[in-house]
VOBA-1610 file (N, C-alpha, C; in pm, whole numbers, padded with zeros to 5 digits, always signed):
BEGIN
Met-06613-18779-09872Met-06491-18735-09972Met-06501-18811-10099Asn-06487-18741-10206Asn-06482-18824-10325Asn-06322-18813-10367Val-06284-18935-10319Val-06129-18964-10354Val-06100-18987-10481Gln-06188-18986-10577Gln-06207-19018-10706Gln-06154-18888-10795Lys-06172-18759-10768Lys-06171-18632-10815Lys-06097-18537-10700Pro-05977-18576-10617Pro-05918-18507-10538Pro-05882-18354-10588Val-05858-18248-10520Val-05843-18126-10536Val-05699-18128-10498Val-05671-18164-10398Val-05507-18180-10371Val-05457-18317-10368Ser-05304-18326-10440Ser-05235-18466-10413Ser-05092-18413-10347Ile-05126-18511-10224Ile-04986-18487-10163Ile-04889-18576-10175Ile-04765-18516-10217Ile-04701-18645-10235Ile-04570-18665-10150Phe-04562-18797-10121Phe-04455-18799-10007Phe-04340-18916-10058Pro-04206-18847-10083Pro-04129-18920-10131Pro-04046-18994-09999Val-04028-19122-10028Val-04009-19219-09874Val-03869-19284-09900Lys-03784-19284-09792Lys-03659-19349-09823Lys-03614-19398-09678Asn-03682-19522-09636Asn-03603-19574-09505Asn-03679-19452-09405Glu-03803-19457-09386Glu-03835-19364-09293Glu-03894-19430-09150Gly-03878-19579-09123Gly-03957-19622-09041Gly-04088-19611-09003Gln-04120-19595-08889Gln-04252-19541-08849Gln-04301-19389-08903His-04225-19328-08923His-04236-19194-08938His-04340-19172-09064Ile-04355-19240-09204Ile-04443-19200-09275Ile-04576-19287-09259Gln-04578-19403-09131Gln-04723-19411-09098Gln-04773-19283-09016Asn-04736-19265-08923Asn-04757-19133-08850Asn-04781-19022-08952Thr-04740-18987-09044Thr-04738-18873-09117Thr-04877-18903-09209Ile-04911-19001-09248Ile-05036-19032-09300Ile-05154-19033-09238Glu-05137-19110-09096Glu-05203-19092-08999Glu-05260-18904-08960Ser-05152-18875-08964Ser-05160-18708-08920Ser-05263-18687-09052Ala-05236-18681-09171Ala-05291-18599-09277Ala-05408-18638-09275Lys-05449-18776-09232Lys-05592-18799-09254Lys-05690-18768-09110Thr-05646-18727-09018Thr-05689-18691-08885Thr-05732-18550-08851Val-05638-18466-08917Val-05677-18335-08923Val-05794-18309-08996Lys-05866-18180-08982Lys-05977-18137-09050Lys-05936-18069-09185Ser-06023-18109-09292Ser-06004-18042-09432Ser-06133-18042-09487Glu-06174-17935-09580Glu-06243-17924-09661Glu-06241-18006-09808Tyr-06097-18012-09826Tyr-06071-18044-09965Tyr-06083-18172-09963Pro-06119-18239-10091Pro-06084-18414-10092Pro-05955-18392-10174Phe-05863-18528-10095Phe-05720-18541-10145Phe-05683-18669-10174Glu-05576-18679-10199Glu-05521-18824-10244Glu-05372-18823-10168Met-05303-18934-10117Met-05165-18920-10069Met-05122-19016-10165Ile-04995-18944-10229Ile-04895-19049-10333Ile-04779-19059-10251Val-04751-19209-10213Val-04610-19249-10149Val-04528-19307-10246Val-04412-19221-10293Val-04326-19260-10366Val-04194-19342-10292Asn-04203-19458-10259Asn-04127-19552-10214Asn-03974-19588-10314Asp-03915-19482-10259Asp-03755-19479-10341Asp-03648-19587-10295Ala-03673-19708-10307Ala-03621-19829-10286Ala-03559-19841-10149Ser-03668-19831-10064Ser-03631-19848-09927Ser-03606-19949-09886Thr-03537-20001-09782Thr-03487-20136-09758Thr-03503-20160-09581Asp-03594-20090-09524Asp-03670-20084-09405Asp-03798-20148-09383Lys-03880-20165-09499Lys-03980-20224-09511Lys-04084-20100-09423Cys-04083-19989-09455Cys-04120-19853-09413Cys-04276-19853-09479Cys-04282-19903-09601Cys-04396-19857-09663Cys-04453-20012-09687Asp-04449-20126-09625Asp-04508-20250-09635Asp-04646-20258-09564Phe-04709-20152-09504Phe-04808-20160-09402Phe-04924-20091-09518Leu-04877-20007-09623Leu-04974-19974-09698Leu-05022-20073-09820Thr-04979-20169-09815Thr-04990-20294-09915Thr-05134-20365-09814Ser-05120-20385-09697Ser-05253-20435-09638Ser-05328-20338-09599Leu-05269-20207-09608Leu-05401-20094-09562Leu-05533-20090-09681Gln-05472-20088-09798Gln-05579-20115-09906Gln-05667-19971-09936Asp-05617-19841-09894Asp-05670-19761-09856Asp-05681-19673-10013Pro-05814-19632-10047Pro-05827-19579-10192Pro-05773-19442-10195Gln-05742-19358-10065Gln-05679-19261-10079Gln-05535-19215-10096Val-05487-19370-10068Val-05354-19355-10084Val-05273-19437-10210Lys-05207-19413-10270Lys-05145-19455-10404Lys-04983-19498-10341Leu-04968-19600-10370Leu-04784-19649-10336Leu-04750-19637-10481Val-04602-19570-10528Val-04572-19587-10619Val-04404-19631-10553Gln-04351-19734-10637Gln-04222-19797-10613Gln-04140-19742-10724Thr-04025-19700-10696Thr-03896-19650-10758Thr-03779-19676-10683Glu-03654-19698-10786Glu-03546-19783-10792Glu-03443-19674-10716Gly-03433-19627-10632Gly-03334-19505-10573Gly-03300-19395-10690Leu-03431-19381-10714Leu-03387-19201-10810Leu-03358-19087-10746Gly-03363-19091-10600Gly-03340-18949-10525Gly-03445-18842-10505Ala-03443-18775-10411Ala-03529-18704-10392Ala-03612-18633-10497Ala-03538-18559-10586Ala-03614-18477-10675Ala-03685-18565-10772Met-03621-18667-10835Met-03694-18778-10944Met-03817-18832-10854Ala-03795-18843-10734Ala-03920-18909-10692Ala-04043-18822-10631Arg-04002-18682-10631Arg-04095-18608-10634Arg-04183-18600-10759Asn-04100-18578-10897Asn-04134-18580-11007Asn-04219-18716-11053Ile-04193-18813-11020Ile-04267-18942-11026Ile-04418-18942-10974Gly-04407-18867-10833Gly-04513-18872-10750Gly-04613-18782-10825Ala-04563-18655-10877Ala-04629-18572-10978Ala-04714-18628-11091Asp-04645-18708-11154Asp-04693-18773-11277Asp-04775-18845-11235His-04821-18899-11116His-04937-19010-11080His-05058-18925-11016Ala-05039-18774-11031Ala-05112-18711-10928Ala-05248-18654-11030Glu-05356-18675-10944Glu-05472-18617-11006Glu-05544-18503-10973Gly-05467-18425-10865Gly-05521-18304-10787Gly-05486-18213-10889Asp-05538-18081-10885Asp-05522-17973-10955Asp-05411-17880-10878Tyr-05388-17909-10772Tyr-05288-17889-10649Tyr-05189-17965-10622Leu-05059-17966-10594Leu-04943-18062-10560Leu-04929-17994-10431Ile-04897-18106-10348Ile-04813-18058-10210Ile-04710-18177-10156Phe-04599-18115-10197Phe-04475-18229-10190Phe-04455-18197-10012Cys-04441-18313-09964Cys-04420-18345-09826Cys-04297-18436-09785Asp-04210-18394-09654Asp-04142-18497-09644Asp-04234-18580-09544Ala-04186-18724-09540Ala-04242-18859-09470Ala-04263-18814-09298His-04204-18711-09275His-04180-18701-09142His-04257-18557-09074Leu-04393-18528-09103Leu-04465-18418-09048Leu-04581-18485-08966Phe-04614-18344-08900Phe-04734-18358-08840Phe-04817-18220-08881Phe-04940-18225-08912Phe-05025-18148-08976Phe-05150-18085-08851Glu-05178-17965-08906Glu-05268-17910-08824Glu-05408-17895-08898Asp-05526-17849-08846Asp-05639-17849-08928Asp-05634-17747-09046Tyr-05695-17763-09124Tyr-05706-17683-09244Tyr-05603-17644-09322Trp-05477-17715-09288Trp-05349-17664-09353Trp-05328-17665-09493Met-05398-17758-09555Met-05424-17726-09698Met-05470-17640-09754Glu-05585-17584-09735Glu-05689-17506-09749Glu-05617-17339-09742Lys-05537-17347-09633Lys-05461-17215-09613Lys-05316-17196-09705Leu-05268-17311-09722Leu-05139-17331-09829Leu-05200-17273-09983Val-05331-17326-10009Val-05390-17336-10163Val-05455-17192-10176Glu-05474-17144-10086Glu-05574-17002-10088Glu-05477-16879-10185Pro-05355-16877-10136Pro-05303-16759-10182Pro-05257-16780-10347Ile-05261-16919-10391Ile-05223-16969-10527Ile-05377-16949-10574Lys-05489-17006-10527Lys-05611-16982-10597Lys-05641-16846-10597Ser-05613-16747-10518Ser-05647-16624-10563Ser-05561-16515-10643Gly-05462-16600-10669Gly-05381-16539-10780Gly-05286-16420-10689Ile-05234-16465-10557Ile-05136-16393-10525Ile-04995-16461-10524Ala-05004-16588-10528Ala-04874-16677-10540Ala-04892-16777-10620Asp-04793-16852-10662Asp-04801-16957-10762Asp-04736-17065-10670Ala-04642-17089-10578Ala-04606-17177-10485Ala-04598-17123-10346Thr-04630-17216-10245Thr-04625-17167-10113Thr-04563-17262-10010Asn-04519-17182-09884Asn-04457-17291-09773Asn-04563-17264-09635Pro-04570-17339-09554Pro-04631-17283-09432Pro-04485-17259-09334Gly-04529-17211-09219Gly-04413-17214-09153Gly-04363-17366-09085Ile-04240-17386-09079Ile-04194-17514-09036Ile-04120-17537-08911Gly-04188-17608-08821Gly-04128-17593-08701Gly-04066-17740-08698Asp-03996-17756-08553Asp-03918-17848-08484Asp-04032-17934-08427Val-04084-18057-08414Val-04165-18114-08358Val-04105-18136-08206Lys-03985-18108-08152Lys-03931-18100-08023Lys-03897-17987-08006His-03916-17890-08059His-03932-17736-08042His-04018-17670-08085Pro-04156-17655-08070Pro-04233-17637-08186Pro-04252-17464-08214Gly-04158-17398-08098Gly-04165-17274-08120Gly-04047-17207-08211Asn-03951-17310-08237Asn-03880-17296-08339Asn-03898-17310-08508Val-03953-17228-08570Val-04035-17216-08673Val-03930-17144-08794Gly-03923-17178-08886Gly-03851-17137-09030Gly-04008-17092-09113Tyr-03953-16995-09211Tyr-04054-16910-09302Tyr-03986-16912-09432Gly-03954-17057-09506Gly-03884-17053-09643Gly-03739-17009-09598Tyr-03656-16954-09700Tyr-03512-16919-09668Tyr-03487-16845-09761Ser-03353-16795-09779Ser-03270-16707-09858Ser-03154-16775-09824Trp-03036-16696-09931Trp-02928-16742-09965Trp-02820-16622-09920Leu-02697-16694-09827Leu-02578-16626-09781Leu-02483-16569-09909Asn-02391-16519-09875Asn-02308-16472-09966Asn-02216-16616-10043Thr-02260-16721-09992Thr-02165-16832-09981Thr-02319-16952-10080Leu-02385-16897-10100Leu-02505-16972-10135Leu-02571-17076-10026Glu-02534-17028-09897Glu-02554-17150-09792Glu-02689-17091-09741Pro-02798-17178-09696Pro-02929-17130-09684Pro-02947-17016-09553Arg-03026-16951-09545Arg-03073-16868-09425Arg-03210-16877-09416Trp-03250-16905-09327Trp-03403-16912-09309Trp-03415-16814-09256Asn-03580-16796-09298Asn-03647-16677-09241Asn-03716-16688-09118Thr-03690-16591-09025Thr-03784-16591-08912Thr-03874-16511-08868Gly-03961-16510-08763Gly-04019-16412-08698Gly-04136-16335-08796Lys-04177-16432-08889Lys-04274-16378-08998Lys-04432-16421-08919Thr-04514-16309-08990Thr-04636-16314-08909Thr-04734-16315-09031Lys-04708-16253-09133Lys-04798-16211-09253Lys-04736-16261-09388Leu-04821-16330-09498Leu-04790-16388-09615Leu-04685-16257-09673Phe-04566-16350-09712Phe-04460-16249-09795Phe-04368-16362-09880Pro-04299-16294-09973Pro-04220-16329-10094Pro-04094-16379-10025Ser-04062-16516-10055Ser-03920-16557-10020Ser-03850-16628-10149Pro-03727-16600-10122Pro-03649-16624-10285Pro-03648-16782-10264His-03668-16865-10160His-03679-16994-10152His-03799-17062-10073Leu-03853-17166-10103Leu-03933-17231-10043Leu-03901-17367-09999Ala-03931-17433-09899Ala-03845-17536-09850Ala-03949-17676-09926Gly-03871-17781-09931Gly-03954-17902-10033Gly-04023-17994-09938Gly-03971-17976-09831Gly-04055-18055-09687Gly-04199-18014-09714Cys-04285-17914-09718Cys-04407-17863-09719Cys-04417-17780-09815Leu-04455-17804-09984Leu-04438-17730-10091Leu-04562-17716-10156Ala-04661-17633-10137Ala-04771-17632-10236Ala-04754-17568-10392Ile-04788-17603-10484Ile-04799-17546-10616Ile-04890-17592-10712Ser-04922-17540-10800Ser-05064-17578-10885Ser-04981-17667-10986Lys-05064-17758-11005Lys-04996-17874-11110Lys-04961-17808-11245Lys-05033-17722-11280Lys-05011-17653-11403Lys-04873-17586-11429Thr-04856-17500-11302Thr-04747-17422-11284Thr-04590-17539-11273Phe-04611-17609-11202Phe-04522-17751-11179Phe-04449-17770-11301Phe-04565-17839-11399Phe-04508-17906-11532Phe-04463-17781-11606Asp-04544-17637-11606Asp-04450-17551-11696Asp-04323-17517-11656Val-04264-17536-11550Val-04141-17502-11520Val-04031-17671-11519Asn-04105-17748-11558Asn-04053-17903-11586Asn-04019-17963-11445Gly-04072-17893-11340Gly-04054-17971-11235Gly-03939-17952-11150Phe-03903-18035-11031Phe-03785-18036-11000Phe-03676-18111-11094Glu-03529-18051-11084Glu-03446-18058-11163Glu-03444-18206-11182Thr-03434-18284-11309Thr-03431-18417-11327Thr-03273-18448-11342Gly-03179-18369-11353Gly-03038-18401-11393Gly-02957-18406-11241Phe-03003-18388-11125Phe-02933-18398-11012Phe-02881-18522-10964Lys-02797-18507-10859Lys-02754-18655-10813Lys-02799-18650-10689Val-02884-18754-10643Val-02919-18825-10526Val-02973-18707-10434Trp-02944-18599-10371Trp-02977-18473-10292Trp-02872-18373-10294Gly-02960-18279-10290Gly-02887-18142-10247Gly-02957-18038-10380Arg-02979-17910-10334Arg-03029-17795-10435Arg-03151-17794-10483Glu-03213-17939-10470Glu-03363-17928-10560Glu-03444-17820-10519Asp-03464-17823-10415Asp-03551-17672-10354Asp-03518-17548-10405Glu-03394-17543-10381Glu-03359-17403-10420Glu-03353-17374-10601Glu-03331-17490-10661Glu-03336-17480-10789Glu-03463-17459-10845Leu-03574-17502-10765Leu-03677-17508-10821Leu-03741-17381-10789Ser-03724-17309-10668Ser-03759-17183-10635Ser-03686-17058-10704Leu-03579-17114-10740Leu-03503-16975-10817Leu-03557-16990-10956Lys-03574-17121-11042Lys-03647-17105-11161Lys-03807-17083-11161Leu-03859-17068-11050Leu-04000-17027-11050Leu-03974-16890-11052Trp-03913-16817-10960Trp-03904-16672-10998Trp-03858-16615-11121Leu-03770-16687-11181Leu-03700-16625-11314Leu-03785-16649-11412Phe-03883-16765-11400Phe-04008-16769-11521Phe-04084-16695-11476Gly-04113-16596-11369Gly-04230-16514-11360Gly-04327-16537-11293Tyr-04281-16646-11210Tyr-04383-16720-11112Tyr-04334-16661-10951Arg-04424-16662-10874Arg-04408-16602-10748Arg-04413-16727-10631Cys-04289-16689-10515Cys-04316-16831-10426Cys-04327-16727-10290Tyr-04436-16758-10213Tyr-04472-16699-10083Tyr-04487-16785-09957Val-04453-16727-09846Val-04488-16849-09730Val-04587-16755-09658Gln-04673-16865-09627Gln-04796-16837-09587Gln-04795-16854-09396Pro-04755-16752-09321Pro-04726-16809-09162Pro-04839-16846-09077Ser-04963-16836-09143Ser-05060-16843-09038Ser-05092-17003-09027Val-05001-17061-09144Val-05017-17224-09084Val-04884-17292-09040Lys-04865-17381-08983Lys-04742-17435-08938Lys-04760-17614-08959Val-04669-17638-08978Val-04630-17815-08993Val-04505-17833-08899Leu-04524-17946-08850Leu-04427-17985-08766Leu-04309-18083-08805His-04208-18061-08831His-04114-18164-08880His-04038-18249-08792Val-04025-18360-08805Val-03916-18461-08722Val-03791-18436-08775Phe-03690-18353-08701Phe-03573-18346-08757Phe-03469-18481-08729Arg-03424-18538-08813Arg-03331-18649-08783Arg-03229-18619-08675Ala-03186-18731-08577Ala-03093-18725-08519Ala-02949-18813-08614Asp-02998-18913-08657Asp-02891-18964-08713Asp-02881-18901-08869Ser-02795-18983-08951Ser-02755-18943-09087Ser-02901-18966-09167Pro-02858-18882-09278Pro-02980-18911-09398Pro-03005-19075-09446Pro-03106-19108-09510Pro-03116-19234-09536Pro-03053-19287-09679Phe-02992-19173-09715Phe-02916-19194-09856Phe-02775-19159-09876Lys-02683-19206-09935Lys-02523-19190-09909Lys-02509-19056-10006Ile-02471-18940-09927Ile-02436-18814-09975Ile-02322-18791-10008Thr-02235-18780-10121Thr-02101-18731-10150Thr-02065-18586-10185Trp-01955-18521-10145Trp-01908-18384-10175Trp-01934-18375-10335Asp-01889-18487-10422Asp-01899-18487-10541Asp-02044-18471-10587Asp-02133-18517-10541Asp-02269-18517-10570Asp-02326-18344-10546Leu-02286-18323-10415Leu-02319-18208-10368Leu-02276-18088-10472Asn-02152-18089-10494Asn-02047-18009-10579Asn-02136-17995-10736Phe-02171-18124-10801Phe-02229-18145-10914Phe-02368-18034-10942Asn-02460-18097-10821Asn-02571-17996-10831Asn-02565-17880-10833Leu-02451-17822-10748Leu-02422-17699-10729Leu-02403-17617-10889Met-02340-17698-10928Met-02277-17632-11107Met-02377-17669-11182Arg-02462-17773-11174Arg-02538-17762-11270Arg-02699-17675-11274Met-02728-17625-11115Met-02771-17525-11115Met-02729-17416-11171Ala-02616-17377-11158Ala-02530-17228-11185Ala-02532-17228-11315Tyr-02497-17323-11418Tyr-02505-17357-11551Tyr-02648-17301-11634Ser-02723-17398-11527Ser-02860-17347-11566Ser-02931-17213-11591His-02898-17150-11495His-02961-17036-11458His-02860-16901-11431Phe-02705-16891-11415Phe-02654-16799-11374Phe-02556-16738-11480Asn-02551-16606-11492Asn-02450-16572-11572Asn-02293-16605-11556Glu-02217-16559-11648Glu-02083-16618-11647Glu-02004-16602-11500Glu-02006-16459-11469Glu-01946-16444-11362Glu-02000-16517-11229Arg-02104-16546-11212Arg-02159-16603-11084Arg-02130-16765-11136Ile-02123-16791-11247Ile-02071-16991-11254Ile-01940-16976-11205Gln-01824-16850-11231Gln-01700-16875-11174Gln-01707-16857-11038Lys-01823-16747-10994Lys-01814-16773-10843Lys-01855-16899-10781Cys-01907-16974-10836Cys-01980-17133-10809Cys-01881-17205-10815Lys-01780-17184-10890Lys-01654-17268-10925Lys-01593-17271-10793Glu-01538-17142-10761Glu-01461-17085-10632Glu-01513-17149-10507Leu-01657-17199-10491Leu-01757-17246-10389Leu-01708-17395-10366Ile-01682-17479-10465Ile-01627-17585-10456Ile-01543-17652-10362Lys-01557-17758-10301Lys-01469-17781-10198Lys-01488-17935-10163Tyr-01368-18012-10126Tyr-01354-18164-10104Tyr-01365-18209-10235Ser-01365-18159-10352Ser-01390-18232-10494Ser-01285-18178-10587Asn-01251-18260-10691Asn-01162-18197-10787Asn-01265-18111-10883Val-01232-17997-10901Val-01309-17878-10952Val-01327-17899-11109Asp-01196-17926-11200Asp-01227-17940-11330Asp-01284-18077-11349Gln-01264-18186-11255Gln-01349-18324-11275Gln-01517-18275-11281Ile-01548-18179-11184Ile-01666-18169-11190Ile-01726-18096-11285Ile-01635-18002-11293Ile-01717-17899-11415Ile-01721-17999-11566Lys-01615-18110-11586Lys-01646-18190-11691Lys-01724-18275-11715Thr-01774-18316-11572Thr-01907-18428-11570Thr-02005-18340-11601Val-02019-18210-11530Val-02168-18143-11544Val-02174-18113-11711Leu-02043-18074-11775Leu-02082-18045-11921Leu-02073-18150-11999Glu-02061-18258-11986Glu-02104-18363-12032Glu-02256-18421-12033Thr-02328-18371-11955Thr-02476-18355-11955Thr-02534-18267-12028Asp-02654-18270-12074Asp-02749-18162-12148Asp-02749-18036-12090Val-02704-18000-11982Val-02689-17877-11911Val-02711-17746-12001Met-02631-17732-12116Met-02611-17635-12167Met-02746-17590-12247Glu-02773-17745-12331Glu-02925-17729-12395Glu-03038-17705-12280Gln-03034-17728-12181Gln-03125-17700-12078Gln-03117-17523-12076Arg-02970-17499-12029Arg-02943-17346-12016Arg-03028-17263-12144Lys-02973-17298-12258Lys-03061-17240-12364Lys-03194-17198-12376Leu-03267-17332-12332Leu-03423-17353-12314Leu-03444-17243-12224Tyr-03390-17240-12096Tyr-03446-17160-11991Tyr-03421-17039-12003Leu-03303-16981-12075Leu-03282-16835-12074Leu-03370-16771-12188Ser-03424-16861-12255Ser-03529-16801-12359Ser-03693-16831-12299Lys-03685-16876-12207Lys-03818-16900-12142Lys-03851-16812-12004Arg-03732-16775-11943Arg-03761-16705-11825Arg-03799-16551-11863Lys-03843-16487-11771Lys-03884-16354-11792Lys-03781-16265-11703His-03705-16300-11597His-03609-16214-11548His-03473-16310-11556Asp-03377-16221-11498Asp-03249-16275-11500Asp-03173-16288-11359Asp-03084-16337-11358Asp-03032-16383-11219Asp-02959-16240-11120Asn-02943-16143-11231Asn-02920-16022-11154Asn-03048-15932-11066Trp-03155-15973-11159Trp-03273-15922-11100Trp-03323-16000-10997Tyr-03319-16137-10991Tyr-03317-16206-10867Tyr-03230-16181-10749Met-03121-16148-10742Met-03036-16140-10648Met-03038-16007-10590Lys-03086-15911-10697Lys-03109-15736-10616Lys-03275-15749-10555Lys-03357-15829-10619Lys-03504-15827-10553Lys-03477-15868-10410Phe-03404-15962-10386Phe-03391-16052-10254Phe-03274-16009-10175Asn-03211-15897-10218Asn-03078-15846-10141Asn-02952-15952-10126Ile-02958-16041-10216Ile-02861-16150-10189Ile-02697-16128-10240Pro-02645-16130-10158Pro-02461-16075-10204Pro-02398-16168-10283Phe-02466-16232-10401Phe-02403-16330-10475Phe-02407-16277-10596
//
């Protein structure tokens, strides 16, 4: 394996993962693959020493990048900045893989059918429970696609295991850089890809198993942060009517303060850029995927 010229760069954002990140790396190295690949671990200010083993491991196939609490979206972007592969696969740090999973995810991209892909994502404790990407309900809450067997287009891909060409990823400016901590980053990227003329597909022929946490997330999430992210996404991509509907979805926060805080950022400049660059509008997107919003 030529680790100097990887085809795929697997990017793991990590925040207090305990033993999980070590298990995930071992799984990736153990399963069969014909692709040379590298693994980039972005340790986003973990306090549980979960990445300390990498210092002594000294594995040329694994890069360790240290960040200072940037959040999930920015940690992934930083990982992409360090990637050498032509294809990026963003993965949660608590997964188990199967043989040739990378090849199956990348093939629809290489063949020109898709620009980004998901596998089926199952529960490690209940492997038969599998989600295949997801859509939105009329409240913009996620609804997993289920019961799929063939490659299909999905309105949203889950960032827990998302493959994309590096060229495409940087063309859409990666994951949203202005979000707070966590929330909506996968939806915003998927939405942006579709609006910019790219295609998100799910490949059910490959499945990864996800360790779903029994405890709370490793980072503090507030309603203000979640509502900020919702409105930044809305101002970046939605028409005025949908922006108003998003305002009505805000709960447990002061609506006027959230809007004020969002509009004090560069979001309106970003909106102008995105609207000039995209090939489809949000009406097209909602109609294509029968989203009642």
